C-alpha positions as CSV (number, residue, x, y, z in Angstrom):
1,M,18.0,67.1,-24.7
2,S,17.5,64.3,-22.7
3,A,18.1,64.6,-19.8
4,T,15.2,65.4,-17.4
5,S,16.7,68.8,-16.8
6,C,17.4,70.9,-19.4
7,T,17.8,74.3,-17.5
8,R,20.3,73.1,-14.6
9,A,23.3,74.9,-13.9
10,R,26.3,72.8,-14.7
11,R,27.9,71.8,-11.8
12,V,31.8,72.0,-11.6
13,T,32.5,68.1,-11.6
14,E,36.5,66.6,-11.2
15,A,35.6,63.2,-11.4
16,L,32.7,60.6,-12.0
17,I,32.4,57.9,-10.3
18,F,30.1,55.1,-12.4
19,D,27.9,51.8,-10.7
20,A,29.3,48.4,-13.0
21,G,26.0,46.3,-13.2
22,G,23.2,48.3,-15.4
23,V,25.3,51.1,-15.7
24,L,28.9,50.0,-17.2
25,L,28.3,46.3,-17.3
26,H,24.7,44.0,-18.2
27,P,23.5,40.9,-17.6
28,H,24.4,39.1,-21.2
29,L,21.6,40.2,-22.9
30,D,23.2,38.6,-26.1
31,W,22.8,35.0,-24.7
32,L,19.8,36.3,-23.2
33,A,17.8,36.0,-26.3
34,E,18.9,33.5,-27.6
35,R,18.0,31.2,-24.9
36,A,15.1,33.4,-25.5
37,R,14.5,32.3,-28.9
38,A,15.1,28.5,-28.2
39,L,12.2,28.8,-25.8
40,G,9.6,30.5,-28.6
41,H,10.1,34.2,-27.9
42,A,11.5,35.6,-31.4
43,L,13.3,39.0,-29.1
44,S,16.3,41.0,-29.7
45,R,19.2,42.2,-27.3
46,D,17.5,46.2,-28.0
47,D,13.5,44.3,-26.7
48,L,15.7,42.4,-23.6
49,H,17.5,45.9,-23.4
50,L,14.7,48.3,-22.8
51,A,12.4,45.6,-20.8
52,Y,15.7,45.2,-18.0
53,Y,15.1,48.7,-17.4
54,R,12.1,48.3,-16.6
55,T,12.3,45.5,-14.5
56,I,15.1,48.2,-13.0
57,R,12.3,50.2,-11.7
58,E,9.9,47.5,-10.0
59,V,13.2,46.9,-8.5
60,D,13.3,50.3,-7.5
61,L,9.8,51.1,-6.0
62,R,9.4,47.1,-5.2
63,E,6.9,47.1,-7.5
64,A,5.2,44.0,-9.6
65,G,5.1,41.3,-6.6
66,Y,9.0,42.1,-6.0
67,P,9.6,39.4,-3.6
68,D,9.9,41.3,0.1
69,S,12.6,38.1,1.4
70,L,15.1,39.1,-1.1
71,G,15.9,41.9,0.1
72,S,19.3,43.9,-2.1
73,P,18.4,43.9,-5.7
74,A,21.0,41.2,-6.2
75,F,21.6,38.5,-8.6
76,T,22.4,35.7,-6.2
77,S,19.9,33.2,-5.7
78,L,17.1,31.6,-8.5
79,E,14.5,33.0,-6.5
80,M,15.5,36.0,-7.5
81,R,16.3,35.6,-11.1
82,I,13.0,33.9,-11.5
83,W,11.6,36.7,-10.9
84,F,14.1,38.8,-12.4
85,L,14.1,37.7,-15.8
86,T,9.8,36.7,-15.8
87,R,9.2,40.3,-15.7
88,M,11.6,41.2,-18.2
89,L,10.1,38.5,-20.2
90,V,6.7,40.1,-19.9
91,H,8.2,43.9,-20.4
92,A,9.6,41.6,-23.8
93,G,6.2,41.4,-24.6
94,A,6.7,37.5,-24.6
95,E,3.7,34.9,-23.9
96,D,3.1,32.5,-21.2
97,A,6.7,34.7,-19.7
98,V,6.0,32.8,-16.1
99,A,7.0,29.2,-17.5
100,S,9.8,30.6,-20.0
101,G,10.7,32.4,-16.7
102,R,11.2,30.1,-14.8
103,A,13.4,27.6,-17.4
104,L,15.6,31.1,-18.5
105,A,16.4,30.9,-14.9
106,E,17.5,27.8,-14.8
107,Q,19.6,27.7,-17.8
108,A,21.0,30.9,-16.2
109,L,21.9,30.0,-13.0
110,A,23.1,26.6,-14.2
111,R,25.5,28.4,-16.9
112,F,26.4,31.7,-14.9
113,P,26.4,30.1,-10.8
114,R,27.8,33.6,-9.1
115,E,25.9,37.4,-9.9
116,S,28.8,38.7,-11.6
117,D,29.1,35.7,-14.5
118,I,26.1,36.8,-15.6
119,Y,27.8,40.8,-16.2
120,H,30.2,40.2,-18.5
121,F,28.6,42.0,-21.1
122,A,29.1,45.5,-22.9
123,L,26.9,47.8,-24.9
124,P,28.1,49.0,-28.2
125,G,29.8,52.4,-28.2
126,L,30.0,52.7,-24.7
127,R,34.6,52.2,-24.5
128,A,34.1,55.8,-27.1
129,E,31.5,58.1,-24.1
130,L,34.4,56.8,-21.4
131,E,36.8,57.8,-23.1
132,A,35.1,61.1,-24.5
133,F,34.9,61.6,-20.5
134,R,38.5,61.2,-19.8
135,A,39.3,63.3,-22.9
136,A,37.5,66.5,-21.1
137,G,39.7,66.2,-18.2
138,Y,37.2,63.8,-16.0
139,R,38.9,61.1,-13.7
140,L,36.8,58.0,-13.4
141,G,36.4,55.4,-11.0
142,V,33.9,52.5,-9.9
143,A,31.6,52.0,-6.6
144,S,30.4,48.5,-7.7
145,N,27.8,45.8,-5.0
146,N,29.5,43.4,-6.8
147,D,31.6,39.5,-5.0
148,G,34.7,40.4,-5.8
149,A,34.5,40.2,-9.2
150,L,34.6,43.9,-10.8
151,R,38.2,43.9,-12.5
152,A,37.6,40.9,-14.2
153,Q,34.4,42.1,-15.3
154,L,35.7,44.9,-16.4
155,E,38.8,43.5,-17.7
156,S,37.1,41.1,-20.3
157,V,35.0,43.6,-22.4
158,G,38.0,46.1,-22.5
159,L,37.4,48.6,-20.5
160,L,39.8,48.3,-17.2
161,D,42.2,50.7,-18.5
162,L,39.7,53.9,-18.5
163,F,38.9,54.1,-14.5
164,V,42.7,55.5,-12.0
165,P,44.3,52.4,-11.0
166,G,43.0,52.0,-7.2
167,A,39.9,54.0,-7.4
168,L,38.0,51.0,-8.7
169,F,35.6,49.8,-5.0
170,D,33.5,46.8,-4.9
171,S,31.6,45.7,-1.6
172,G,32.9,42.4,-2.3
173,V,36.2,42.8,-1.6
174,E,35.8,46.7,0.8
175,G,33.1,44.2,3.4
176,T,30.8,47.2,2.9
177,A,27.8,47.4,0.3
178,K,25.9,50.8,-1.1
179,P,23.1,52.1,0.3
180,D,25.8,52.4,3.0
181,P,27.5,55.7,1.5
182,E,31.3,54.5,2.5
183,L,32.0,52.6,-0.7
184,V,31.5,56.3,-3.1
185,L,33.6,57.8,-0.5
186,R,36.4,55.5,-1.0
187,A,36.2,56.1,-4.6
188,A,36.6,59.7,-4.2
189,R,39.2,59.8,-2.2
190,A,40.6,57.5,-4.2
191,L,40.5,59.9,-7.1
192,G,41.6,63.1,-4.8
193,A,38.3,64.6,-5.3
194,A,35.9,66.4,-2.3
195,P,32.5,64.0,-3.1
196,A,30.6,67.2,-3.6
197,R,33.3,67.3,-6.9
198,C,31.9,64.3,-7.7
199,F,29.2,62.7,-9.7
200,F,28.2,59.4,-8.8
201,I,26.6,57.2,-12.3
202,G,23.5,54.6,-10.7
203,D,20.3,53.1,-12.3
204,V,18.8,51.7,-8.9
205,D,17.7,55.0,-7.2
206,R,17.4,53.8,-3.5
207,V,21.0,51.8,-3.8
208,D,22.8,54.3,-5.6
209,G,20.7,57.4,-5.1
210,A,20.9,56.7,-1.7
211,A,24.5,56.1,-1.3
212,A,25.2,59.6,-3.4
213,R,22.5,61.6,-0.9
214,A,24.7,60.4,2.0
215,A,28.4,60.8,0.5
216,G,27.6,64.4,-0.2
217,T,28.1,63.9,-4.2
218,A,25.9,64.8,-7.0
219,F,23.8,61.8,-8.5
220,A,22.6,60.8,-11.9
221,L,20.2,58.3,-12.3
222,Y,20.9,56.1,-16.0
223,D,17.8,54.9,-17.6
224,P,17.3,55.0,-21.1
225,L,13.4,55.1,-20.9
226,L,13.7,57.6,-18.2
227,Q,11.3,56.3,-15.5
228,P,10.1,58.5,-13.5
229,R,11.4,57.7,-9.7
230,P,9.3,59.2,-6.1
231,T,12.8,61.2,-5.5
232,R,12.6,63.1,-8.8
233,P,16.8,62.8,-9.4
234,F,18.1,63.9,-12.4
235,S,18.0,61.3,-15.0
236,I,20.3,60.8,-18.1
237,A,18.8,58.1,-20.4
238,R,23.0,58.0,-22.3
239,L,25.8,58.6,-20.6
240,A,27.0,61.0,-23.0
241,D,23.6,63.4,-21.7
242,L,25.7,63.8,-18.2
243,R,27.6,66.3,-20.0
244,E,24.8,68.5,-20.1
245,A,25.1,69.0,-16.5
246,I,28.8,68.9,-15.6
247,V,32.1,71.1,-16.4
248,P,35.6,70.1,-16.0
249,A,37.2,71.8,-12.8
């Protein structure tokens, strides 16, 4: 099994609430790989996919020179993009990652001015995984720190119809953001489920995990590399691994 715990009892669950960026949506990995190749780095989508999660762990733990001035881990400023994309290149094994990271960040900012612009990309097979959850009887919603673009993002990658109408919560629209639990609580209410009957799936423990714990929902850290965190959250390498931990109500 890929989940970090194979012996935990399955939790009776009515609804699944997903973070968007890093769980349902990713930075445009094909575009990033193409631009990295133009800068002289023979990197693939898969290289960058795993490098992304190594970098996310550094964001989560504020390691590797994560700029404290950036506060929340948002892909909004040139400073953040330079740090993030440089770290991705380092983890992908690129030489001269510092110079290339800055160049890649500048190109990304020009091509994708808002954070949400670069997150119009979903990995192959995601729709089938979500359809399987729906077929098993789970109601699906989203609670995302975003900039008002959540619905457009999900529509652009062909996932919008899989979620309960009215259960898509975007911090840029709602005026509240994780780690405050309110975004998760609103999603639970919209899904007609008590928080204790919901599972929230996110990729940054100090943001998503903190929100879930405060809201009273179960939490699964999505990390294909199953990298440890100090709070030792239940972690999954694939969304399908969540089925090991839940049972429909």
